[in-house]
N, CA, C and O atoms as a Tinker XYZ file with bonds, in Angstrom:
   292  protein
     1  N     84.388000  145.693000   -0.410000    73     2
     2  CA    83.367000  146.848000    0.367000    64     1     3
     3  C     84.382000  147.617000    1.751000    63     2     4     5
     4  O     84.902000  147.064000    2.720000    81     3
     5  N     84.376000  148.858000    1.402000    73     3     6
     6  CA    84.476000  149.534000    2.960000    64     5     7
     7  C     84.412000  149.178000    4.390000    63     6     8     9
     8  O     84.830000  150.312000    4.625000    81     7
     9  N     84.295000  148.724000    5.428000    73     7    10
    10  CA    83.538000  149.322000    5.767000    64     9    11
    11  C     84.365000  150.333000    7.256000    63    10    12    13
    12  O     85.269000  151.143000    7.053000    81    11
    13  N     83.824000  150.043000    8.580000    73    11    14
    14  CA    83.635000  151.391000    9.402000    64    13    15
    15  C     85.179000  151.939000    9.433000    63    14    16    17
    16  O     85.628000  153.071000    9.253000    81    15
    17  N     86.045000  150.240000    9.842000    73    15    18
    18  CA    87.481000  150.538000   10.433000    64    17    19
    19  C     88.613000  151.207000    9.146000    63    18    20    21
    20  O     89.790000  151.570000    9.138000    81    19
    21  N     87.770000  151.142000    8.376000    73    19    22
    22  CA    88.703000  151.426000    7.447000    64    21    23
    23  C     89.715000  150.487000    6.324000    63    22    24    25
    24  O     90.588000  150.711000    5.486000    81    23
    25  N     89.087000  149.483000    6.819000    73    23    26
    26  CA    89.202000  147.486000    5.981000    64    25    27
    27  C     88.175000  147.703000    4.995000    63    26    28    29
    28  O     87.480000  148.718000    4.934000    81    27
    29  N     88.105000  146.676000    4.199000    73    27    30
    30  CA    87.571000  146.136000    3.392000    64    29    31
    31  C     87.289000  144.890000    3.704000    63    30    32    33
    32  O     88.052000  144.161000    4.339000    81    31
    33  N     86.164000  144.561000    3.274000    73    31    34
    34  CA    85.696000  142.862000    2.980000    64    33    35
    35  C     85.493000  142.793000    1.338000    63    34    36    37
    36  O     85.591000  143.612000    0.424000    81    35
    37  N     85.056000  140.948000    1.474000    73    35    38
    38  CA    84.462000  140.942000    0.485000    64    37    39
    39  C     82.915000  139.887000    0.831000    63    38    40    41
    40  O     82.595000  138.789000    1.285000    81    39
    41  N     82.348000  141.089000    0.266000    73    39    42
    42  CA    80.355000  140.846000   -0.207000    64    41    43
    43  C     80.227000  139.899000   -0.653000    63    42    44    45
    44  O     80.948000  139.980000   -1.648000    81    43
    45  N     79.535000  138.388000   -0.653000    73    43    46
    46  CA    79.543000  137.955000   -1.836000    64    45    47
    47  C     77.561000  137.846000   -1.774000    63    46    48    49
    48  O     76.814000  137.633000   -0.818000    81    47
    49  N     77.281000  138.088000   -3.169000    73    47    50
    50  CA    75.351000  138.283000   -3.363000    64    49    51
    51  C     75.303000  137.297000   -4.414000    63    50    52    53
    52  O     75.993000  136.892000   -5.349000    81    51
    53  N     74.263000  137.098000   -3.894000    73    51    54
    54  CA    73.607000  135.591000   -4.581000    64    53    55
    55  C     72.787000  135.895000   -5.613000    63    54    56    57
    56  O     72.121000  136.924000   -5.501000    81    55
    57  N     72.695000  135.328000   -6.461000    73    55    58
    58  CA    72.364000  135.948000   -8.072000    64    57    59
    59  C     70.437000  135.881000   -7.137000    63    58    60    61
    60  O     69.805000  135.303000   -6.253000    81    59
    61  N     70.343000  136.848000   -8.098000    73    59    62
    62  CA    68.389000  137.280000   -7.274000    64    61    63
    63  C     69.275000  138.100000   -6.279000    63    62    64    65
    64  O     69.704000  137.100000   -5.702000    81    63
    65  N     69.698000  138.814000   -5.825000    73    63    66
    66  CA    69.504000  139.495000   -4.938000    64    65    67
    67  C     68.721000  140.118000   -5.105000    63    66    68    69
    68  O     68.703000  140.229000   -6.330000    81    67
    69  N     67.452000  141.055000   -4.462000    73    67    70
    70  CA    66.457000  142.676000   -4.493000    64    69    71
    71  C     66.797000  143.703000   -4.251000    63    70    72    73
    72  O     66.972000  143.696000   -3.032000    81    71
    73  N     67.157000  145.208000   -4.853000    73    71    74
    74  CA    67.525000  146.039000   -4.315000    64    73    75
    75  C     66.849000  146.475000   -3.147000    63    74    76    77
    76  O     65.659000  146.776000   -3.246000    81    75
    77  N     67.284000  146.534000   -2.327000    73    75    78
    78  CA    66.976000  146.508000   -0.596000    64    77    79
    79  C     67.377000  146.164000    0.569000    63    78    80    81
    80  O     67.642000  146.595000    1.691000    81    79
    81  N     67.317000  144.933000   -0.282000    73    79    82
    82  CA    67.778000  143.543000    0.302000    64    81    83
    83  C     68.716000  144.416000    1.752000    63    82    84    85
    84  O     69.295000  145.482000    1.546000    81    83
    85  N     68.712000  143.849000    2.922000    73    83    86
    86  CA    70.062000  144.294000    3.314000    64    85    87
    87  C     70.771000  142.088000    4.104000    63    86    88    89
    88  O     70.226000  140.985000    4.090000    81    87
    89  N     71.782000  142.472000    4.483000    73    87    90
    90  CA    73.041000  142.073000    4.524000    64    89    91
    91  C     73.520000  141.416000    5.922000    63    90    92    93
    92  O     73.312000  142.230000    6.822000    81    91
    93  N     73.891000  140.640000    6.236000    73    91    94
    94  CA    74.383000  141.272000    7.714000    64    93    95
    95  C     76.270000  140.619000    8.112000    63    94    96    97
    96  O     76.626000  139.468000    8.360000    81    95
    97  N     77.187000  142.008000    8.017000    73    95    98
    98  CA    78.613000  141.299000    8.134000    64    97    99
    99  C     78.983000  141.491000    9.214000    63    98   100   101
   100  O     79.496000  142.559000    9.548000    81    99
   101  N     78.725000  140.043000   10.363000    73    99   102
   102  CA    79.360000  140.022000   11.908000    64   101   103
   103  C     81.361000  140.356000   11.193000    63   102   104   105
   104  O     82.186000  140.187000   10.295000    81   103
   105  N     80.855000  141.257000   13.312000    73   103   106
   106  CA    81.873000  142.098000   13.536000    64   105   107
   107  C     82.652000  142.996000   13.002000    63   106   108   109
   108  O     83.704000  143.368000   13.522000    81   107
   109  N     82.140000  143.470000   11.782000    73   107   110
   110  CA    82.443000  144.570000   11.104000    64   109   111
   111  C     81.908000  146.049000   11.666000    63   110   112   113
   112  O     82.377000  147.087000   11.200000    81   111
   113  N     80.857000  146.053000   12.737000    73   111   114
   114  CA    80.737000  147.319000   12.683000    64   113   115
   115  C     81.301000  147.640000   13.348000    63   114   116   117
   116  O     82.514000  147.444000   13.422000    81   115
   117  N     80.164000  148.680000   14.584000    73   115   118
   118  CA    80.184000  149.653000   15.619000    64   117   119
   119  C     81.388000  148.970000   17.419000    63   118   120   121
   120  O     80.930000  148.575000   18.491000    81   119
   121  N     83.055000  149.124000   16.959000    73   119   122
   122  CA    83.286000  148.788000   18.401000    64   121   123
   123  C     82.729000  149.575000   19.446000    63   122   124   125
   124  O     82.428000  150.767000   19.391000    81   123
   125  N     82.584000  148.511000   20.745000    73   123   126
   126  CA    82.347000  149.330000   21.812000    64   125   127
   127  C     83.185000  148.552000   22.689000    63   126   128   129
   128  O     83.620000  147.405000   22.586000    81   127
   129  N     83.379000  149.923000   24.059000    73   127   130
   130  CA    83.995000  148.543000   25.392000    64   129   131
   131  C     84.509000  147.144000   25.465000    63   130   132   133
   132  O     85.532000  146.477000   25.617000    81   131
   133  N     82.494000  147.042000   25.163000    73   131   134
   134  CA    81.760000  145.539000   25.244000    64   133   135
   135  C     81.929000  144.522000   24.151000    63   134   136   137
   136  O     81.995000  143.315000   24.380000    81   135
   137  N     81.983000  144.945000   23.202000    73   135   138
   138  CA    81.642000  143.971000   21.838000    64   137   139
   139  C     82.259000  145.135000   20.218000    63   138   140   141
   140  O     82.888000  146.189000   20.127000    81   139
   141  N     81.767000  144.384000   19.439000    73   139   142
   142  CA    82.176000  145.247000   17.911000    64   141   143
   143  C     80.618000  144.359000   17.792000    63   142   144   145
   144  O     80.299000  143.250000   18.220000    81   143
   145  N     79.984000  145.219000   17.148000    73   143   146
   146  CA    78.463000  144.574000   16.262000    64   145   147
   147  C     78.685000  144.663000   15.033000    63   146   148   149
   148  O     79.622000  145.243000   14.484000    81   147
   149  N     78.035000  144.229000   14.681000    73   147   150
   150  CA    77.498000  143.431000   13.174000    64   149   151
   151  C     77.841000  144.335000   12.144000    63   150   152   153
   152  O     78.640000  144.928000   12.870000    81   151
   153  N     77.910000  144.838000   11.272000    73   151   154
   154  CA    77.613000  146.062000   10.383000    64   153   155
   155  C     76.531000  145.425000    9.257000    63   154   156   157
   156  O     76.775000  144.300000    8.820000    81   155
   157  N     75.433000  146.088000    8.827000    73   155   158
   158  CA    74.398000  145.548000    8.077000    64   157   159
   159  C     74.602000  146.494000    7.112000    63   158   160   161
   160  O     74.894000  147.646000    7.434000    81   159
   161  N     74.441000  146.027000    5.513000    73   159   162
   162  CA    74.675000  146.163000    4.307000    64   161   163
   163  C     73.612000  146.012000    3.604000    63   162   164   165
   164  O     73.154000  144.924000    3.257000    81   163
   165  N     72.862000  147.789000    3.190000    73   163   166
   166  CA    71.734000  147.355000    2.206000    64   165   167
   167  C     71.872000  147.695000    0.855000    63   166   168   169
   168  O     72.381000  148.770000    0.536000    81   167
   169  N     71.273000  146.495000   -0.370000    73   167   170
   170  CA    71.911000  146.481000   -2.008000    64   169   171
   171  C     71.064000  147.488000   -2.253000    63   170   172   173
   172  O     70.056000  147.696000   -1.578000    81   171
   173  N     71.475000  148.264000   -3.369000    73   171   174
   174  CA    71.509000  149.761000   -3.942000    64   173   175
   175  C     71.355000  149.080000   -5.296000    63   174   176   177
   176  O     72.519000  148.905000   -5.656000    81   175
   177  N     70.350000  148.482000   -6.475000    73   175   178
   178  CA    70.869000  147.981000   -7.459000    64   177   179
   179  C     70.293000  149.044000   -8.554000    63   178   180   181
   180  O     69.072000  149.078000   -8.710000    81   179
   181  N     70.949000  149.730000   -9.157000    73   179   182
   182  CA    70.685000  150.752000  -10.357000    64   181   183
   183  C     70.514000  150.379000  -11.755000    63   182   184   185
   184  O     71.326000  149.831000  -12.500000    81   183
   185  N     69.000000  150.873000  -12.050000    73   183   186
   186  CA    69.559000  150.070000  -13.475000    64   185   187
   187  C     68.992000  151.561000  -14.544000    63   186   188   189
   188  O     68.395000  152.582000  -14.203000    81   187
   189  N     69.485000  151.115000  -15.879000    73   187   190
   190  CA    69.905000  152.184000  -16.254000    64   189   191
   191  C     68.302000  152.793000  -16.904000    63   190   192   193
   192  O     67.312000  152.066000  -16.973000    81   191
   193  N     68.317000  153.972000  -17.254000    73   191   194
   194  CA    66.918000  154.413000  -17.646000    64   193   195
   195  C     67.882000  154.353000  -19.292000    63   194   196   197
   196  O     67.273000  153.332000  -19.612000    81   195
   197  N     68.513000  154.514000  -20.112000    73   195   198
   198  CA    68.551000  154.291000  -21.480000    64   197   199
   199  C     69.945000  152.965000  -21.998000    63   198   200   201
   200  O     71.122000  152.658000  -21.811000    81   199
   201  N     68.950000  152.659000  -22.590000    73   199   202
   202  CA    70.119000  151.551000  -22.809000    64   201   203
   203  C     70.836000  151.670000  -24.412000    63   202   204   205
   204  O     71.295000  152.793000  -24.622000    81   203
   205  N     71.009000  150.604000  -25.652000    73   203   206
   206  CA    71.983000  151.232000  -27.073000    64   205   207
   207  C     70.561000  149.771000  -27.466000    63   206   208   209
   208  O     70.014000  148.994000  -26.683000    81   207
   209  N     70.442000  149.893000  -28.561000    73   207   210
   210  CA    69.943000  149.453000  -29.230000    64   209   211
   211  C     71.072000  148.003000  -29.376000    63   210   212   213
   212  O     70.572000  146.990000  -29.864000    81   211
   213  N     72.144000  147.969000  -29.066000    73   211   214
   214  CA    72.600000  146.332000  -29.009000    64   213   215
   215  C     72.637000  145.432000  -27.611000    63   214   216   217
   216  O     72.714000  144.214000  -27.449000    81   215
   217  N     72.518000  146.966000  -26.298000    73   215   218
   218  CA    72.560000  146.289000  -25.441000    64   217   219
   219  C     70.875000  146.051000  -25.097000    63   218   220   221
   220  O     70.769000  145.521000  -23.990000    81   219
   221  N     69.837000  146.244000  -25.604000    73   219   222
   222  CA    68.585000  146.092000  -25.753000    64   221   223
   223  C     68.146000  144.527000  -26.542000    63   222   224   225
   224  O     67.049000  143.996000  -26.371000    81   223
   225  N     69.232000  143.961000  -27.405000    73   223   226
   226  CA    69.488000  143.079000  -27.595000    64   225   227
   227  C     70.086000  141.923000  -26.815000    63   226   228   229
   228  O     69.754000  140.778000  -26.507000    81   227
   229  N     70.920000  142.578000  -26.669000    73   227   230
   230  CA    71.113000  141.386000  -25.245000    64   229   231
   231  C     70.163000  141.504000  -24.606000    63   230   232   233
   232  O     69.519000  140.468000  -24.773000    81   231
   233  N     69.701000  142.086000  -24.013000    73   231   234
   234  CA    69.623000  141.476000  -22.715000    64   233   235
   235  C     67.810000  140.635000  -22.868000    63   234   236   237
   236  O     67.483000  139.700000  -22.137000    81   235
   237  N     66.666000  141.370000  -24.193000    73   235   238
   238  CA    65.826000  140.238000  -24.949000    64   237   239
   239  C     66.096000  138.398000  -25.302000    63   238   240   241
   240  O     65.220000  137.558000  -25.510000    81   239
   241  N     67.714000  138.186000  -25.269000    73   239   242
   242  CA    68.185000  137.478000  -25.438000    64   241   243
   243  C     68.158000  136.829000  -23.919000    63   242   244   245
   244  O     67.760000  135.668000  -23.832000    81   243
   245  N     68.410000  137.259000  -23.174000    73   243   246
   246  CA    68.629000  136.749000  -21.736000    64   245   247
   247  C     67.357000  136.505000  -21.098000    63   246   248   249
   248  O     67.244000  135.833000  -20.073000    81   247
   249  N     66.365000  137.077000  -21.735000    73   247   250
   250  CA    65.105000  136.905000  -20.865000    64   249   251
   251  C     64.532000  136.006000  -21.600000    63   250   252   253
   252  O     63.628000  135.263000  -21.215000    81   251
   253  N     64.989000  136.022000  -22.617000    73   251   254
   254  CA    64.503000  134.867000  -23.823000    64   253   255
   255  C     64.823000  133.028000  -23.194000    63   254   256   257
   256  O     64.245000  131.945000  -23.292000    81   255
   257  N     65.870000  133.471000  -22.661000    73   255   258
   258  CA    67.175000  131.929000  -22.557000    64   257   259
   259  C     66.314000  132.022000  -20.779000    63   258   260   261
   260  O     66.553000  131.082000  -20.021000    81   259
   261  N     65.763000  132.696000  -20.481000    73   259   262
   262  CA    65.689000  132.580000  -18.942000    64   261   263
   263  C     64.021000  132.552000  -19.035000    63   262   264   265
   264  O     63.473000  133.040000  -18.047000    81   263
   265  N     63.283000  132.133000  -19.911000    73   263   266
   266  CA    61.579000  131.753000  -19.807000    64   265   267
   267  C     62.433000  131.014000  -20.277000    63   266   268   269
   268  O     63.103000  131.156000  -19.254000    81   267
   269  N     63.298000  130.075000  -21.122000    73   267   270
   270  CA    62.994000  128.876000  -21.825000    64   269   271
   271  C     63.494000  127.752000  -20.732000    63   270   272   273
   272  O     62.997000  126.635000  -20.591000    81   271
   273  N     64.637000  128.330000  -19.961000    73   271   274
   274  CA    65.236000  127.936000  -18.299000    64   273   275
   275  C     64.076000  127.279000  -17.797000    63   274   276   277
   276  O     63.854000  126.068000  -17.806000    81   275
   277  N     62.918000  128.764000  -17.087000    73   275   278
   278  CA    61.683000  128.105000  -16.868000    64   277   279
   279  C     60.994000  126.866000  -16.859000    63   278   280   281
   280  O     60.446000  126.167000  -16.007000    81   279
   281  N     61.222000  126.812000  -18.228000    73   279   282
   282  CA    59.671000  126.065000  -19.049000    64   281   283
   283  C     60.211000  124.484000  -18.628000    63   282   284   285
   284  O     59.444000  123.703000  -18.065000    81   283
   285  N     61.337000  124.188000  -18.901000    73   283   286
   286  CA    62.018000  123.478000  -18.737000    64   285   287
   287  C     62.341000  122.440000  -17.106000    63   286   288   289
   288  O     62.808000  121.324000  -16.881000    81   287
   289  N     61.938000  123.258000  -16.495000    73   287   290
   290  CA    62.134000  122.581000  -15.220000    64   289   291
   291  C     61.210000  121.773000  -14.541000    63   290   292
   292  O     61.512000  121.260000  -13.463000    81   291
């Protein structure tokens, strides 16, 4: 992910992270003479509006696996 100074950082996003959640990257924000602030990253998840039959089948298989794993716990 690009930062304000033009360099890049790797931001690991945990599974289950929701759209709109905010994450802090310490020391990669705006620089002042006193210190460098933190970069705040907002997650924006885009959901496709159209999916093919094959994609829908795969999504439904994942949903079934998810529901099955919830019942095992």
